[in-house]
N, C-alpha and C positions, 0 to 999 in steps of 0.2 A: 688511435695507435694500436697496432697489433699487440695483443696481450702477451704473445711469446717474446716480444722484444723486451719486456720487463725483466726477463731472466738474463739478459745480456748486460755487459758493462756499458756505461753511458757513451763511451766513444764508439762502440759498435752499433748502438742504437741509431746513430746519425748516419751510418753507412748505407748507401743506396743498395749495395750488394746484399747486405744482411737483411735489409727490409724486404727485398724481393724474395729472398730465401724463406724468411719467416712467413710471408704472405702465402707462399706455396705450401708450406708445412702446416699452416693453420687450417686450411681446407681438409687436409688429411687427418689432422687431430680432431677436428669437429666431427668428421664421419666416424672416427674411432670412438669418440665419447658417446655418440649416439648408439653405436653397436654395443658398447658396454652397458649403457642404460637399458637397452632392449633385452640384452642377455640377463640382466638382473631381474627383469620382469618375468622371465620364463621360469624362475625358481619358485614363484608363488602361483598356485592354481587360480587365484582370483584375478591375476593380471596376465597370466600366460596366454599366448596365442598359438604360435607354431610349436611351442614347447609342450602343448597338451598331448600331442601324439607320442612324445617320448615318455611322458608320465603314464599314459594308458598302457603302453607296452610294458613298462616296468611293473605295473600293478596287475597285469593280466586282464585288462579290460579291452573290449573290441575297439579298434580305431575306426571311428566313423566321422570323417570331416563334414558330412552333410548334416549331422546332428546339431541341434541348437547349442551354441557355445556355452550358455548358462547351464544347460543340462549336462554337458560334458564336464564342466567344472564341478558340478554337484556330485557326479558319480566318482570323480577322482577324490574329492574331499571325504565322501562317505566311505570309500574304500580305505583311505588312510586311517579313518577312525575305527575300522573293523579289526581291532586288535583285542585278543582275549585279555582278561575275562569280560564277558558281556554283562550288561546291567541295564536297568531301566533308564538311568540318566544318560548312558552312552547312546542308547537307541534314540532318545530325544535329541541329542546333539547331531546324530546322523540325519534325522528327519529335518532338522533346522538347516541343513545344507541345501535342501530343496525348497523350503518355505520359510517365511519369516518367523512364525510362531507355531510351535507344536507341543503336544501334551499326550500323556498316556494315562488311561484309566484301567486299573487292574481288577479283574473279577476272578479271584482265586478259586471259588467253589465251582465255577463254570469252566475253568481251564481256558480262559480266553482273556483278551485285553482289547481295549478300544483305543484307536489312534485318532486324535483330534488335530486336524491341520487347519490353520487359519492363514489365509492369503488374500491379497488385494487383487491379484490377477488370476485368471482361470488357469488351473494347472495343466489342463490339456494333455500334451504328449509326455509330460513328466510322470503321470500316474503309473504307467507300466513299469517305469524304472524305479519308482518308489516301491511298488509291490515286489519287484525282484530283489531289491535291496533288503526289504523286511524279511522276505522268505530266506534269504541267505544268512541273516543275522539272528533271527528269533529262534528259541528252542522249538524243536520239531513237534512236540506234543501240544503246543499251545495254538489256539485259533485266535483270530483277530478280525476286527471290522474297522472300516473307515468312517470318519465323520469329518466332512470337509466344509469349512465355513469360509465364505467369501466376504471380506470386509469391504464396505463401500462408504463413501463420504456422502452424507445427505446435504444437498445444496438447496437452500430455500431462497427463492427470489420473489420479489414483489414489485409492483409498479404503483406509483401514486402521482398525483398531479399537485403541484405546489405553485402557489401564487405569491409573488412578492409585492407588498404594498409599500409604496414610497410616499411619505407625507408631502403634501403640497404646502408651501409657505403661504401665509396670509398676505394678501395684497398690501403693499406698503411696508413690508418688513425687510426688504433687500433693495440695494441700489443696483444700478445697471452693471456694476462690476461683480455682482454676486455677493457682496459683503452685507452682513446683517445691518439693517438700518430701519428704525421704527419711525414711521411718519404717517400721518393721516391726510397728507396732501396728495391729491391726484396730480401726477406730473407728466408732462410730455417732454421726453429727453431728446435733445437735439444738440449735436456737436459737443460731445463730452460733457453731458449733464448740465448744460447752460439752460436755465429756466426760460421758457418762452412766456409770452404774455397770456397764453391760454392755459392757465393753471387755476385750480380751484381748491379752496379749503373746505374740507368736509368735517363737520362737527355733529355730534349726536343731537337728536331732537328730543328735548326733555318732555316728560309727560306732565300735562297740566294738573296741578293740585293746589291745595290751600297753602302748602309750605314750600312751594317751588319758586325759586327766583331765577329767571332766565336773563342771562346777559350774553347774548350771542351777537357777534359782530360779523356781518358779511363783508368779506374782503375781496378786492380784485387787485392782483399783483401788477404793478406797472413800475418800471424803473427798478428800484431796490425796495420792494415791499412798502411803498408809500400808501398810507391809508386814504381811501376815498372819503368823500364828504358825507356819505349816507351811513349813519350809525344810529342804532336804536337801543334803548335800555328799557328792560321790562322789570317791574317790581311786583311783588305779590299784593293782592288786595286784602286788607284786614277784614276779619269777620266782626260784625257788630255784636256787642254784648254789654252787660252792665259794668264790667271792669276793663273795658277797652276804650282807649281814646287815641285819636290821631293828633300827633304833635305837629306834623308838617305835611303839607300836601305837595305832591310833586306832579307837575303837569308834563 
């Protein structure tokens, strides 16, 4: 809804006639508000555009539309600061209208002072205007010199190669769905993990020694893990000595 309608009584807000009138007036008010906002910007040298020429005329500066707009604004602000009495701090403020950071070193015995300007961008065409501003403001018997420092950001870049190592799961530790599952059975998965007949049980082979008892059963899976008839039991062979006897022999 047109915001101008909010100023009307409720019964007039429903009127088609008033709605059309408010719509037409809203465009005019929008343009008026923009003009007021733009006019307000012309009162400040940092935001003024077409108003810079008016300020330059009032301050006795040459009107030069071809000059960089930042330089024009700096000249206007420096001229506004050139009000007596003059001082070191006031000259620093004037210099800061041209650059971000400025300082002054005084050498009383030599009747001169040093101007230190620090900027990130090359001053370029601003230098003649800075000189003319200083000449207009400084005492006539003092000499000066410029020290211009350009600030830069040091960007250090480097390149390197990185490898990503992904651990491999040990065989028999995951099922076909990717879930962790510990098994020493080599399996052939067919039709949703139904065991086929070609499956094998892998068991570690024990090292032969005097204290080793081997009880390994070779299994072949048929049906539902029915054992076959071939099974063997291995037992250790006792070492003969004076305090050793065999109670029972197993064939």
